[in-house]
N, CA, C, O and CB atoms as a CASP TS submission, in Angstrom:
PFRMAT TS
TARGET T0000
AUTHOR 0000-0000-0000
METHOD Language model
MODEL 1
PARENT N/A
ATOM      1  N   UNK     1      52.406  -4.970   9.132  1.00  0.00           N
ATOM      2  CA  UNK     1      52.379  -3.587   8.709  1.00  0.00           C
ATOM      3  C   UNK     1      53.411  -2.769   9.494  1.00  0.00           C
ATOM      4  O   UNK     1      54.126  -1.955   8.909  1.00  0.00           O
ATOM      5  CB  UNK     1      50.972  -3.002   8.889  1.00  0.00           C
ATOM      6  N   UNK     2      53.491  -2.974  10.784  1.00  0.00           N
ATOM      7  CA  UNK     2      54.456  -2.256  11.599  1.00  0.00           C
ATOM      8  C   UNK     2      55.881  -2.605  11.181  1.00  0.00           C
ATOM      9  O   UNK     2      56.761  -1.744  11.150  1.00  0.00           O
ATOM     10  CB  UNK     2      54.243  -2.572  13.080  1.00  0.00           C
ATOM     11  N   UNK     3      56.096  -3.879  10.860  1.00  0.00           N
ATOM     12  CA  UNK     3      57.426  -4.305  10.425  1.00  0.00           C
ATOM     13  C   UNK     3      57.835  -3.565   9.158  1.00  0.00           C
ATOM     14  O   UNK     3      58.970  -3.100   9.051  1.00  0.00           O
ATOM     15  CB  UNK     3      57.458  -5.826  10.187  1.00  0.00           C
ATOM     16  N   UNK     4      56.927  -3.452   8.203  1.00  0.00           N
ATOM     17  CA  UNK     4      57.212  -2.756   6.939  1.00  0.00           C
ATOM     18  C   UNK     4      57.523  -1.288   7.200  1.00  0.00           C
ATOM     19  O   UNK     4      58.456  -0.741   6.612  1.00  0.00           O
ATOM     20  CB  UNK     4      56.018  -2.881   5.963  1.00  0.00           C
ATOM     21  N   UNK     5      56.771  -0.658   8.055  1.00  0.00           N
ATOM     22  CA  UNK     5      57.012   0.749   8.394  1.00  0.00           C
ATOM     23  C   UNK     5      58.375   0.925   9.052  1.00  0.00           C
ATOM     24  O   UNK     5      59.080   1.896   8.777  1.00  0.00           O
ATOM     25  CB  UNK     5      55.906   1.277   9.323  1.00  0.00           C
ATOM     26  N   UNK     6      58.739   0.002   9.909  1.00  0.00           N
ATOM     27  CA  UNK     6      60.038   0.057  10.562  1.00  0.00           C
ATOM     28  C   UNK     6      61.168  -0.123   9.548  1.00  0.00           C
ATOM     29  O   UNK     6      62.191   0.556   9.629  1.00  0.00           O
ATOM     30  CB  UNK     6      60.128  -1.012  11.654  1.00  0.00           C
ATOM     31  N   UNK     7      60.982  -1.035   8.599  1.00  0.00           N
ATOM     32  CA  UNK     7      61.988  -1.227   7.545  1.00  0.00           C
ATOM     33  C   UNK     7      62.149   0.032   6.702  1.00  0.00           C
ATOM     34  O   UNK     7      63.268   0.400   6.345  1.00  0.00           O
ATOM     35  CB  UNK     7      61.605  -2.413   6.646  1.00  0.00           C
ATOM     36  N   UNK     8      61.045   0.692   6.383  1.00  0.00           N
ATOM     37  CA  UNK     8      61.096   1.942   5.631  1.00  0.00           C
ATOM     38  C   UNK     8      61.838   2.999   6.440  1.00  0.00           C
ATOM     39  O   UNK     8      62.702   3.698   5.912  1.00  0.00           O
ATOM     40  CB  UNK     8      59.670   2.431   5.274  1.00  0.00           C
ATOM     41  N   UNK     9      61.504   3.114   7.709  1.00  0.00           N
ATOM     42  CA  UNK     9      62.145   4.087   8.594  1.00  0.00           C
ATOM     43  C   UNK     9      63.649   3.854   8.670  1.00  0.00           C
ATOM     44  O   UNK     9      64.427   4.805   8.587  1.00  0.00           O
ATOM     45  CB  UNK     9      61.533   4.017   9.996  1.00  0.00           C
ATOM     46  N   UNK    10      64.063   2.613   8.825  1.00  0.00           N
ATOM     47  CA  UNK    10      65.489   2.307   8.931  1.00  0.00           C
ATOM     48  C   UNK    10      66.215   2.580   7.618  1.00  0.00           C
ATOM     49  O   UNK    10      67.359   3.032   7.627  1.00  0.00           O
ATOM     50  CB  UNK    10      65.690   0.850   9.346  1.00  0.00           C
ATOM     51  N   UNK    11      65.563   2.310   6.495  1.00  0.00           N
ATOM     52  CA  UNK    11      66.153   2.612   5.198  1.00  0.00           C
ATOM     53  C   UNK    11      66.331   4.113   4.997  1.00  0.00           C
ATOM     54  O   UNK    11      67.353   4.565   4.480  1.00  0.00           O
ATOM     55  CB  UNK    11      65.292   2.039   4.086  1.00  0.00           C
ATOM     56  N   UNK    12      65.329   4.873   5.409  1.00  0.00           N
ATOM     57  CA  UNK    12      65.424   6.322   5.319  1.00  0.00           C
ATOM     58  C   UNK    12      66.510   6.854   6.248  1.00  0.00           C
ATOM     59  O   UNK    12      67.225   7.791   5.891  1.00  0.00           O
ATOM     60  CB  UNK    12      64.079   6.966   5.653  1.00  0.00           C
ATOM     61  N   UNK    13      66.638   6.275   7.418  1.00  0.00           N
ATOM     62  CA  UNK    13      67.679   6.690   8.357  1.00  0.00           C
ATOM     63  C   UNK    13      69.056   6.467   7.743  1.00  0.00           C
ATOM     64  O   UNK    13      69.929   7.328   7.847  1.00  0.00           O
ATOM     65  CB  UNK    13      67.554   5.920   9.691  1.00  0.00           C
ATOM     66  N   UNK    14      69.254   5.313   7.101  1.00  0.00           N
ATOM     67  CA  UNK    14      70.544   5.029   6.475  1.00  0.00           C
ATOM     68  C   UNK    14      70.836   6.026   5.362  1.00  0.00           C
ATOM     69  O   UNK    14      71.974   6.471   5.209  1.00  0.00           O
ATOM     70  CB  UNK    14      70.571   3.598   5.925  1.00  0.00           C
ATOM     71  N   UNK    15      69.833   6.373   4.595  1.00  0.00           N
ATOM     72  CA  UNK    15      70.014   7.363   3.533  1.00  0.00           C
ATOM     73  C   UNK    15      70.397   8.717   4.117  1.00  0.00           C
ATOM     74  O   UNK    15      71.301   9.383   3.613  1.00  0.00           O
ATOM     75  CB  UNK    15      68.736   7.491   2.692  1.00  0.00           C
ATOM     76  N   UNK    16      69.719   9.115   5.163  1.00  0.00           N
ATOM     77  CA  UNK    16      70.026  10.393   5.807  1.00  0.00           C
ATOM     78  C   UNK    16      71.410  10.381   6.438  1.00  0.00           C
ATOM     79  O   UNK    16      72.119  11.387   6.399  1.00  0.00           O
ATOM     80  CB  UNK    16      68.978  10.719   6.863  1.00  0.00           C
ATOM     81  N   UNK    17      71.799   9.254   7.018  1.00  0.00           N
ATOM     82  CA  UNK    17      73.142   9.157   7.598  1.00  0.00           C
ATOM     83  C   UNK    17      74.205   9.304   6.512  1.00  0.00           C
ATOM     84  O   UNK    17      75.229   9.949   6.735  1.00  0.00           O
ATOM     85  CB  UNK    17      73.317   7.814   8.340  1.00  0.00           C
ATOM     86  N   UNK    18      73.976   8.717   5.349  1.00  0.00           N
ATOM     87  CA  UNK    18      74.940   8.857   4.248  1.00  0.00           C
ATOM     88  C   UNK    18      75.034  10.305   3.784  1.00  0.00           C
ATOM     89  O   UNK    18      76.125  10.798   3.498  1.00  0.00           O
ATOM     90  CB  UNK    18      74.545   7.953   3.067  1.00  0.00           C
ATOM     91  N   UNK    19      73.892  10.987   3.709  1.00  0.00           N
ATOM     92  CA  UNK    19      73.896  12.398   3.310  1.00  0.00           C
ATOM     93  C   UNK    19      74.656  13.238   4.329  1.00  0.00           C
ATOM     94  O   UNK    19      75.484  14.070   3.958  1.00  0.00           O
ATOM     95  CB  UNK    19      72.455  12.925   3.156  1.00  0.00           C
ATOM     96  N   UNK    20      74.379  13.023   5.601  1.00  0.00           N
ATOM     97  CA  UNK    20      75.063  13.782   6.654  1.00  0.00           C
ATOM     98  C   UNK    20      76.551  13.468   6.661  1.00  0.00           C
ATOM     99  O   UNK    20      77.373  14.376   6.785  1.00  0.00           O
ATOM    100  CB  UNK    20      74.451  13.473   8.033  1.00  0.00           C
ATOM    101  N   UNK    21      76.907  12.202   6.530  1.00  0.00           N
ATOM    102  CA  UNK    21      78.316  11.823   6.525  1.00  0.00           C
ATOM    103  C   UNK    21      79.062  12.439   5.358  1.00  0.00           C
ATOM    104  O   UNK    21      80.167  12.955   5.525  1.00  0.00           O
ATOM    105  CB  UNK    21      78.454  10.318   6.483  1.00  0.00           C
ATOM    106  N   UNK    22      78.467  12.387   4.184  1.00  0.00           N
ATOM    107  CA  UNK    22      79.101  12.978   3.005  1.00  0.00           C
ATOM    108  C   UNK    22      79.201  14.493   3.147  1.00  0.00           C
ATOM    109  O   UNK    22      80.199  15.091   2.745  1.00  0.00           O
ATOM    110  CB  UNK    22      78.317  12.616   1.733  1.00  0.00           C
ATOM    111  N   UNK    23      78.182  15.108   3.712  1.00  0.00           N
ATOM    112  CA  UNK    23      78.214  16.554   3.940  1.00  0.00           C
ATOM    113  C   UNK    23      79.312  16.930   4.926  1.00  0.00           C
ATOM    114  O   UNK    23      80.030  17.908   4.720  1.00  0.00           O
ATOM    115  CB  UNK    23      76.859  17.043   4.455  1.00  0.00           C
ATOM    116  N   UNK    24      79.437  16.161   5.981  1.00  0.00           N
ATOM    117  CA  UNK    24      80.481  16.433   6.980  1.00  0.00           C
ATOM    118  C   UNK    24      81.861  16.292   6.362  1.00  0.00           C
ATOM    119  O   UNK    24      82.749  17.100   6.632  1.00  0.00           O
ATOM    120  CB  UNK    24      80.342  15.483   8.186  1.00  0.00           C
ATOM    121  N   UNK    25      82.047  15.277   5.539  1.00  0.00           N
ATOM    122  CA  UNK    25      83.347  15.079   4.884  1.00  0.00           C
ATOM    123  C   UNK    25      83.632  16.219   3.911  1.00  0.00           C
ATOM    124  O   UNK    25      84.767  16.691   3.832  1.00  0.00           O
ATOM    125  CB  UNK    25      83.382  13.722   4.141  1.00  0.00           C
ATOM    126  N   UNK    26      82.639  16.660   3.184  1.00  0.00           N
ATOM    127  CA  UNK    26      82.804  17.767   2.254  1.00  0.00           C
ATOM    128  C   UNK    26      83.151  19.055   2.989  1.00  0.00           C
ATOM    129  O   UNK    26      84.086  19.759   2.605  1.00  0.00           O
ATOM    130  CB  UNK    26      81.538  17.959   1.430  1.00  0.00           C
ATOM    131  N   UNK    27      82.413  19.361   4.028  1.00  0.00           N
ATOM    132  CA  UNK    27      82.650  20.582   4.805  1.00  0.00           C
ATOM    133  C   UNK    27      84.055  20.570   5.391  1.00  0.00           C
ATOM    134  O   UNK    27      84.729  21.600   5.418  1.00  0.00           O
ATOM    135  CB  UNK    27      81.602  20.727   5.930  1.00  0.00           C
ATOM    136  N   UNK    28      84.493  19.422   5.855  1.00  0.00           N
ATOM    137  CA  UNK    28      85.825  19.314   6.459  1.00  0.00           C
ATOM    138  C   UNK    28      86.931  19.605   5.445  1.00  0.00           C
ATOM    139  O   UNK    28      88.014  20.051   5.823  1.00  0.00           O
ATOM    140  CB  UNK    28      86.022  17.920   7.057  1.00  0.00           C
ATOM    141  N   UNK    29      86.670  19.358   4.170  1.00  0.00           N
ATOM    142  CA  UNK    29      87.689  19.546   3.127  1.00  0.00           C
ATOM    143  C   UNK    29      87.657  20.933   2.488  1.00  0.00           C
ATOM    144  O   UNK    29      88.571  21.285   1.742  1.00  0.00           O
ATOM    145  CB  UNK    29      87.511  18.504   2.053  1.00  0.00           C
ATOM    146  N   UNK    30      86.643  21.707   2.763  1.00  0.00           N
ATOM    147  CA  UNK    30      86.505  23.001   2.095  1.00  0.00           C
ATOM    148  C   UNK    30      87.474  24.044   2.633  1.00  0.00           C
ATOM    149  O   UNK    30      87.791  24.061   3.823  1.00  0.00           O
ATOM    150  CB  UNK    30      85.091  23.505   2.240  1.00  0.00           C
ATOM    151  N   UNK    31      87.930  24.898   1.755  1.00  0.00           N
ATOM    152  CA  UNK    31      88.718  26.073   2.122  1.00  0.00           C
ATOM    153  C   UNK    31      87.781  27.268   1.970  1.00  0.00           C
ATOM    154  O   UNK    31      87.535  27.728   0.855  1.00  0.00           O
ATOM    155  CB  UNK    31      90.031  26.226   1.222  1.00  0.00           C
ATOM    156  N   UNK    32      87.268  27.762   3.069  1.00  0.00           N
ATOM    157  CA  UNK    32      86.262  28.826   3.018  1.00  0.00           C
ATOM    158  C   UNK    32      86.790  30.099   2.372  1.00  0.00           C
ATOM    159  O   UNK    32      86.000  30.913   1.895  1.00  0.00           O
ATOM    160  CB  UNK    32      85.768  29.137   4.410  1.00  0.00           C
ATOM    161  N   UNK    33      88.092  30.287   2.346  1.00  0.00           N
ATOM    162  CA  UNK    33      88.663  31.482   1.715  1.00  0.00           C
ATOM    163  C   UNK    33      88.551  31.443   0.197  1.00  0.00           C
ATOM    164  O   UNK    33      88.692  32.474  -0.460  1.00  0.00           O
ATOM    165  CB  UNK    33      90.118  31.636   2.112  1.00  0.00           C
ATOM    166  N   UNK    34      88.302  30.280  -0.359  1.00  0.00           N
ATOM    167  CA  UNK    34      88.237  30.140  -1.819  1.00  0.00           C
ATOM    168  C   UNK    34      86.807  29.978  -2.338  1.00  0.00           C
ATOM    169  O   UNK    34      86.596  29.788  -3.536  1.00  0.00           O
ATOM    170  CB  UNK    34      89.068  28.952  -2.256  1.00  0.00           C
ATOM    171  N   UNK    35      85.836  30.053  -1.444  1.00  0.00           N
ATOM    172  CA  UNK    35      84.439  29.864  -1.840  1.00  0.00           C
ATOM    173  C   UNK    35      83.734  31.204  -2.052  1.00  0.00           C
ATOM    174  O   UNK    35      84.068  32.191  -1.396  1.00  0.00           O
ATOM    175  CB  UNK    35      83.694  29.042  -0.782  1.00  0.00           C
ATOM    176  N   UNK    36      82.762  31.243  -2.965  1.00  0.00           N
ATOM    177  CA  UNK    36      81.925  32.444  -3.089  1.00  0.00           C
ATOM    178  C   UNK    36      81.153  32.677  -1.788  1.00  0.00           C
ATOM    179  O   UNK    36      80.899  31.738  -1.034  1.00  0.00           O
ATOM    180  CB  UNK    36      80.939  32.309  -4.289  1.00  0.00           C
ATOM    181  N   UNK    37      80.787  33.921  -1.533  1.00  0.00           N
ATOM    182  CA  UNK    37      80.105  34.280  -0.285  1.00  0.00           C
ATOM    183  C   UNK    37      78.872  33.419  -0.042  1.00  0.00           C
ATOM    184  O   UNK    37      78.662  32.939   1.072  1.00  0.00           O
ATOM    185  CB  UNK    37      79.706  35.749  -0.307  1.00  0.00           C
ATOM    186  N   UNK    38      78.058  33.219  -1.071  1.00  0.00           N
ATOM    187  CA  UNK    38      76.850  32.407  -0.915  1.00  0.00           C
ATOM    188  C   UNK    38      77.157  30.980  -0.514  1.00  0.00           C
ATOM    189  O   UNK    38      76.418  30.377   0.264  1.00  0.00           O
ATOM    190  CB  UNK    38      76.057  32.406  -2.194  1.00  0.00           C
ATOM    191  N   UNK    39      78.236  30.439  -1.035  1.00  0.00           N
ATOM    192  CA  UNK    39      78.632  29.075  -0.691  1.00  0.00           C
ATOM    193  C   UNK    39      79.150  29.006   0.740  1.00  0.00           C
ATOM    194  O   UNK    39      78.913  28.021   1.438  1.00  0.00           O
ATOM    195  CB  UNK    39      79.699  28.562  -1.665  1.00  0.00           C
ATOM    196  N   UNK    40      79.849  30.037   1.177  1.00  0.00           N
ATOM    197  CA  UNK    40      80.357  30.072   2.557  1.00  0.00           C
ATOM    198  C   UNK    40      79.196  30.087   3.536  1.00  0.00           C
ATOM    199  O   UNK    40      79.225  29.398   4.555  1.00  0.00           O
ATOM    200  CB  UNK    40      81.265  31.308   2.783  1.00  0.00           C
ATOM    201  N   UNK    41      78.183  30.868   3.226  1.00  0.00           N
ATOM    202  CA  UNK    41      77.009  30.938   4.102  1.00  0.00           C
ATOM    203  C   UNK    41      76.299  29.591   4.177  1.00  0.00           C
ATOM    204  O   UNK    41      75.885  29.164   5.255  1.00  0.00           O
ATOM    205  CB  UNK    41      76.036  32.018   3.608  1.00  0.00           C
ATOM    206  N   UNK    42      76.159  28.925   3.041  1.00  0.00           N
ATOM    207  CA  UNK    42      75.523  27.602   3.019  1.00  0.00           C
ATOM    208  C   UNK    42      76.365  26.579   3.764  1.00  0.00           C
ATOM    209  O   UNK    42      75.837  25.777   4.536  1.00  0.00           O
ATOM    210  CB  UNK    42      75.294  27.138   1.576  1.00  0.00           C
ATOM    211  N   UNK    43      77.675  26.604   3.535  1.00  0.00           N
ATOM    212  CA  UNK    43      78.575  25.675   4.218  1.00  0.00           C
ATOM    213  C   UNK    43      78.539  25.891   5.722  1.00  0.00           C
ATOM    214  O   UNK    43      78.578  24.934   6.496  1.00  0.00           O
ATOM    215  CB  UNK    43      80.006  25.834   3.700  1.00  0.00           C
ATOM    216  N   UNK    44      78.465  27.151   6.131  1.00  0.00           N
ATOM    217  CA  UNK    44      78.390  27.464   7.559  1.00  0.00           C
ATOM    218  C   UNK    44      77.099  26.927   8.163  1.00  0.00           C
ATOM    219  O   UNK    44      77.099  26.409   9.280  1.00  0.00           O
ATOM    220  CB  UNK    44      78.488  28.981   7.783  1.00  0.00           C
ATOM    221  N   UNK    45      76.015  27.048   7.434  1.00  0.00           N
ATOM    222  CA  UNK    45      74.736  26.542   7.923  1.00  0.00           C
ATOM    223  C   UNK    45      74.776  25.021   8.053  1.00  0.00           C
ATOM    224  O   UNK    45      74.306  24.474   9.050  1.00  0.00           O
ATOM    225  CB  UNK    45      73.593  26.968   6.986  1.00  0.00           C
ATOM    226  N   UNK    46      75.328  24.341   7.065  1.00  0.00           N
ATOM    227  CA  UNK    46      75.438  22.877   7.122  1.00  0.00           C
ATOM    228  C   UNK    46      76.339  22.471   8.293  1.00  0.00           C
ATOM    229  O   UNK    46      76.009  21.561   9.054  1.00  0.00           O
ATOM    230  CB  UNK    46      75.998  22.309   5.778  1.00  0.00           C
ATOM    231  N   UNK    47      77.483  23.157   8.427  1.00  0.00           N
ATOM    232  CA  UNK    47      78.408  22.837   9.519  1.00  0.00           C
ATOM    233  C   UNK    47      77.752  23.042  10.878  1.00  0.00           C
ATOM    234  O   UNK    47      77.943  22.238  11.790  1.00  0.00           O
ATOM    235  CB  UNK    47      79.671  23.695   9.417  1.00  0.00           C
ATOM    236  N   UNK    48      76.986  24.104  11.013  1.00  0.00           N
ATOM    237  CA  UNK    48      76.293  24.372  12.281  1.00  0.00           C
ATOM    238  C   UNK    48      75.310  23.260  12.599  1.00  0.00           C
ATOM    239  O   UNK    48      75.251  22.790  13.735  1.00  0.00           O
ATOM    240  CB  UNK    48      75.559  25.723  12.226  1.00  0.00           C
ATOM    241  N   UNK    49      74.539  22.834  11.608  1.00  0.00           N
ATOM    242  CA  UNK    49      73.564  21.761  11.828  1.00  0.00           C
ATOM    243  C   UNK    49      74.249  20.438  12.143  1.00  0.00           C
ATOM    244  O   UNK    49      73.785  19.687  13.001  1.00  0.00           O
ATOM    245  CB  UNK    49      72.667  21.600  10.602  1.00  0.00           C
ATOM    246  N   UNK    50      75.338  20.150  11.462  1.00  0.00           N
ATOM    247  CA  UNK    50      76.085  18.921  11.737  1.00  0.00           C
ATOM    248  C   UNK    50      76.636  18.945  13.163  1.00  0.00           C
ATOM    249  O   UNK    50      76.595  17.939  13.871  1.00  0.00           O
ATOM    250  CB  UNK    50      77.235  18.742  10.718  1.00  0.00           C
ATOM    251  N   UNK    51      77.146  20.094  13.569  1.00  0.00           N
ATOM    252  CA  UNK    51      77.694  20.217  14.922  1.00  0.00           C
ATOM    253  C   UNK    51      76.640  20.080  16.009  1.00  0.00           C
ATOM    254  O   UNK    51      76.973  19.799  17.161  1.00  0.00           O
ATOM    255  CB  UNK    51      78.391  21.538  15.071  1.00  0.00           C
ATOM    256  N   UNK    52      75.374  20.276  15.660  1.00  0.00           N
ATOM    257  CA  UNK    52      74.286  20.143  16.630  1.00  0.00           C
ATOM    258  C   UNK    52      73.879  18.678  16.836  1.00  0.00           C
ATOM    259  O   UNK    52      73.151  18.360  17.776  1.00  0.00           O
ATOM    260  CB  UNK    52      73.076  20.959  16.173  1.00  0.00           C
ATOM    261  N   UNK    53      74.348  17.799  15.962  1.00  0.00           N
ATOM    262  CA  UNK    53      73.982  16.384  16.077  1.00  0.00           C
ATOM    263  C   UNK    53      74.631  15.754  17.303  1.00  0.00           C
ATOM    264  O   UNK    53      75.729  16.147  17.697  1.00  0.00           O
ATOM    265  CB  UNK    53      74.391  15.616  14.809  1.00  0.00           C
ATOM    266  N   UNK    54      73.962  14.786  17.901  1.00  0.00           N
ATOM    267  CA  UNK    54      74.608  14.025  18.966  1.00  0.00           C
ATOM    268  C   UNK    54      75.840  13.305  18.411  1.00  0.00           C
ATOM    269  O   UNK    54      75.849  12.900  17.248  1.00  0.00           O
ATOM    270  CB  UNK    54      73.617  13.010  19.597  1.00  0.00           C
ATOM    271  N   UNK    55      76.854  13.149  19.219  1.00  0.00           N
ATOM    272  CA  UNK    55      78.113  12.527  18.800  1.00  0.00           C
ATOM    273  C   UNK    55      77.882  11.147  18.186  1.00  0.00           C
ATOM    274  O   UNK    55      78.492  10.802  17.174  1.00  0.00           O
ATOM    275  CB  UNK    55      79.066  12.414  19.989  1.00  0.00           C
ATOM    276  N   UNK    56      77.016  10.373  18.792  1.00  0.00           N
ATOM    277  CA  UNK    56      76.750   9.015  18.297  1.00  0.00           C
ATOM    278  C   UNK    56      76.164   9.043  16.886  1.00  0.00           C
ATOM    279  O   UNK    56      76.530   8.226  16.041  1.00  0.00           O
ATOM    280  CB  UNK    56      75.790   8.278  19.247  1.00  0.00           C
ATOM    281  N   UNK    57      75.267   9.973  16.638  1.00  0.00           N
ATOM    282  CA  UNK    57      74.658  10.085  15.310  1.00  0.00           C
ATOM    283  C   UNK    57      75.703  10.488  14.280  1.00  0.00           C
ATOM    284  O   UNK    57      75.726   9.947  13.174  1.00  0.00           O
ATOM    285  CB  UNK    57      73.502  11.104  15.324  1.00  0.00           C
ATOM    286  N   UNK    58      76.567  11.433  14.634  1.00  0.00           N
ATOM    287  CA  UNK    58      77.618  11.851  13.710  1.00  0.00           C
ATOM    288  C   UNK    58      78.574  10.697  13.420  1.00  0.00           C
ATOM    289  O   UNK    58      78.994  10.513  12.277  1.00  0.00           O
ATOM    290  CB  UNK    58      78.391  13.047  14.283  1.00  0.00           C
ATOM    291  N   UNK    59      78.914   9.932  14.430  1.00  0.00           N
ATOM    292  CA  UNK    59      79.779   8.771  14.221  1.00  0.00           C
ATOM    293  C   UNK    59      79.103   7.749  13.304  1.00  0.00           C
ATOM    294  O   UNK    59      79.752   7.164  12.437  1.00  0.00           O
ATOM    295  CB  UNK    59      80.140   8.120  15.570  1.00  0.00           C
ATOM    296  N   UNK    60      77.806   7.538  13.497  1.00  0.00           N
ATOM    297  CA  UNK    60      77.054   6.633  12.613  1.00  0.00           C
ATOM    298  C   UNK    60      77.076   7.145  11.174  1.00  0.00           C
ATOM    299  O   UNK    60      77.227   6.365  10.234  1.00  0.00           O
ATOM    300  CB  UNK    60      75.592   6.484  13.102  1.00  0.00           C
ATOM    301  N   UNK    61      76.924   8.460  11.007  1.00  0.00           N
ATOM    302  CA  UNK    61      76.913   9.056   9.673  1.00  0.00           C
ATOM    303  C   UNK    61      78.271   8.895   8.997  1.00  0.00           C
ATOM    304  O   UNK    61      78.343   8.518   7.827  1.00  0.00           O
ATOM    305  CB  UNK    61      76.533  10.542   9.752  1.00  0.00           C
ATOM    306  N   UNK    62      79.333   9.175   9.720  1.00  0.00           N
ATOM    307  CA  UNK    62      80.670   9.021   9.152  1.00  0.00           C
ATOM    308  C   UNK    62      80.964   7.557   8.865  1.00  0.00           C
ATOM    309  O   UNK    62      81.611   7.233   7.869  1.00  0.00           O
ATOM    310  CB  UNK    62      81.731   9.599  10.099  1.00  0.00           C
ATOM    311  N   UNK    63      80.497   6.684   9.724  1.00  0.00           N
ATOM    312  CA  UNK    63      80.663   5.252   9.495  1.00  0.00           C
ATOM    313  C   UNK    63      79.913   4.792   8.259  1.00  0.00           C
ATOM    314  O   UNK    63      80.388   3.916   7.536  1.00  0.00           O
ATOM    315  CB  UNK    63      80.192   4.468  10.703  1.00  0.00           C
ATOM    316  N   UNK    64      78.745   5.372   8.007  1.00  0.00           N
ATOM    317  CA  UNK    64      77.946   4.987   6.840  1.00  0.00           C
ATOM    318  C   UNK    64      78.670   5.324   5.550  1.00  0.00           C
ATOM    319  O   UNK    64      78.622   4.535   4.605  1.00  0.00           O
ATOM    320  CB  UNK    64      76.581   5.680   6.870  1.00  0.00           C
ATOM    321  N   UNK    65      79.336   6.459   5.475  1.00  0.00           N
ATOM    322  CA  UNK    65      80.045   6.787   4.234  1.00  0.00           C
ATOM    323  C   UNK    65      81.383   6.081   4.158  1.00  0.00           C
ATOM    324  O   UNK    65      81.847   5.761   3.063  1.00  0.00           O
ATOM    325  CB  UNK    65      80.250   8.291   4.118  1.00  0.00           C
ATOM    326  N   UNK    66      82.009   5.831   5.287  1.00  0.00           N
ATOM    327  CA  UNK    66      83.285   5.112   5.282  1.00  0.00           C
ATOM    328  C   UNK    66      83.081   3.713   4.721  1.00  0.00           C
ATOM    329  O   UNK    66      83.894   3.235   3.930  1.00  0.00           O
ATOM    330  CB  UNK    66      83.888   5.041   6.708  1.00  0.00           C
ATOM    331  N   UNK    67      82.022   3.069   5.115  1.00  0.00           N
ATOM    332  CA  UNK    67      81.721   1.726   4.616  1.00  0.00           C
ATOM    333  C   UNK    67      81.515   1.776   3.106  1.00  0.00           C
ATOM    334  O   UNK    67      81.981   0.887   2.395  1.00  0.00           O
ATOM    335  CB  UNK    67      80.466   1.141   5.319  1.00  0.00           C
ATOM    336  N   UNK    68      80.830   2.789   2.609  1.00  0.00           N
ATOM    337  CA  UNK    68      80.596   2.913   1.176  1.00  0.00           C
ATOM    338  C   UNK    68      81.897   3.180   0.432  1.00  0.00           C
ATOM    339  O   UNK    68      82.133   2.604  -0.630  1.00  0.00           O
ATOM    340  CB  UNK    68      79.591   4.026   0.893  1.00  0.00           C
ATOM    341  N   UNK    69      82.737   4.042   0.977  1.00  0.00           N
ATOM    342  CA  UNK    69      84.007   4.357   0.334  1.00  0.00           C
ATOM    343  C   UNK    69      84.879   3.105   0.271  1.00  0.00           C
ATOM    344  O   UNK    69      85.506   2.834  -0.753  1.00  0.00           O
ATOM    345  CB  UNK    69      84.737   5.494   1.089  1.00  0.00           C
ATOM    346  N   UNK    70      84.920   2.345   1.361  1.00  0.00           N
ATOM    347  CA  UNK    70      85.718   1.121   1.385  1.00  0.00           C
ATOM    348  C   UNK    70      85.195   0.110   0.376  1.00  0.00           C
ATOM    349  O   UNK    70      85.978  -0.574  -0.281  1.00  0.00           O
ATOM    350  CB  UNK    70      85.722   0.510   2.787  1.00  0.00           C
ATOM    351  N   UNK    71      83.850   0.009   0.247  1.00  0.00           N
ATOM    352  CA  UNK    71      83.261  -0.916  -0.714  1.00  0.00           C
ATOM    353  C   UNK    71      83.616  -0.493  -2.141  1.00  0.00           C
ATOM    354  O   UNK    71      83.925  -1.343  -2.976  1.00  0.00           O
ATOM    355  CB  UNK    71      81.728  -0.982  -0.534  1.00  0.00           C
ATOM    356  N   UNK    72      83.576   0.813  -2.428  1.00  0.00           N
ATOM    357  CA  UNK    72      83.903   1.305  -3.764  1.00  0.00           C
ATOM    358  C   UNK    72      85.375   1.062  -4.064  1.00  0.00           C
ATOM    359  O   UNK    72      85.714   0.660  -5.176  1.00  0.00           O
ATOM    360  CB  UNK    72      83.567   2.805  -3.892  1.00  0.00           C
ATOM    361  N   UNK    73      86.262   1.300  -3.091  1.00  0.00           N
ATOM    362  CA  UNK    73      87.682   1.068  -3.279  1.00  0.00           C
ATOM    363  C   UNK    73      87.958  -0.411  -3.545  1.00  0.00           C
ATOM    364  O   UNK    73      88.787  -0.747  -4.391  1.00  0.00           O
ATOM    365  CB  UNK    73      88.465   1.546  -2.057  1.00  0.00           C
ATOM    366  N   UNK    74      87.272  -1.287  -2.829  1.00  0.00           N
ATOM    367  CA  UNK    74      87.457  -2.729  -3.013  1.00  0.00           C
ATOM    368  C   UNK    74      86.981  -3.140  -4.418  1.00  0.00           C
ATOM    369  O   UNK    74      87.599  -3.979  -5.072  1.00  0.00           O
ATOM    370  CB  UNK    74      86.684  -3.530  -1.913  1.00  0.00           C
ATOM    371  N   UNK    75      85.883  -2.540  -4.862  1.00  0.00           N
ATOM    372  CA  UNK    75      85.345  -2.865  -6.190  1.00  0.00           C
ATOM    373  C   UNK    75      86.298  -2.377  -7.286  1.00  0.00           C
ATOM    374  O   UNK    75      86.438  -3.043  -8.312  1.00  0.00           O
ATOM    375  CB  UNK    75      83.938  -2.232  -6.379  1.00  0.00           C
ATOM    376  N   UNK    76      86.944  -1.252  -7.094  1.00  0.00           N
ATOM    377  CA  UNK    76      87.895  -0.747  -8.082  1.00  0.00           C
ATOM    378  C   UNK    76      89.138  -1.602  -8.150  1.00  0.00           C
ATOM    379  O   UNK    76      89.739  -1.760  -9.213  1.00  0.00           O
ATOM    380  CB  UNK    76      88.277   0.681  -7.767  1.00  0.00           C
ATOM    381  N   UNK    77      89.529  -2.161  -6.996  1.00  0.00           N
ATOM    382  CA  UNK    77      90.724  -2.997  -6.944  1.00  0.00           C
ATOM    383  C   UNK    77      90.533  -4.361  -7.565  1.00  0.00           C
ATOM    384  O   UNK    77      91.506  -5.047  -7.878  1.00  0.00           O
ATOM    385  CB  UNK    77      91.163  -3.161  -5.536  1.00  0.00           C
ATOM    386  N   UNK    78      89.280  -4.763  -7.748  1.00  0.00           N
ATOM    387  CA  UNK    78      89.002  -6.093  -8.305  1.00  0.00           C
ATOM    388  C   UNK    78      89.155  -6.124  -9.793  1.00  0.00           C
ATOM    389  O   UNK    78      88.956  -7.169 -10.412  1.00  0.00           O
ATOM    390  CB  UNK    78      87.618  -6.540  -7.942  1.00  0.00           C
TER
END
């Protein structure tokens, strides 16, 4: 039972890391001067929360999406 719970926890962690990584990549690409005010406020909130993460967690999150992007690129090339 504990093993199953741990597997669920790790799967959820990977999902959250992908969400954070994708959010960080999106925020990094945004031009805040071209966004509606409501979107700027939301982007600022996401950026603030991402910046509060420990460096290791952020690196894990970026690594999680990088691996997915590389897998998708490899699949397109096939």
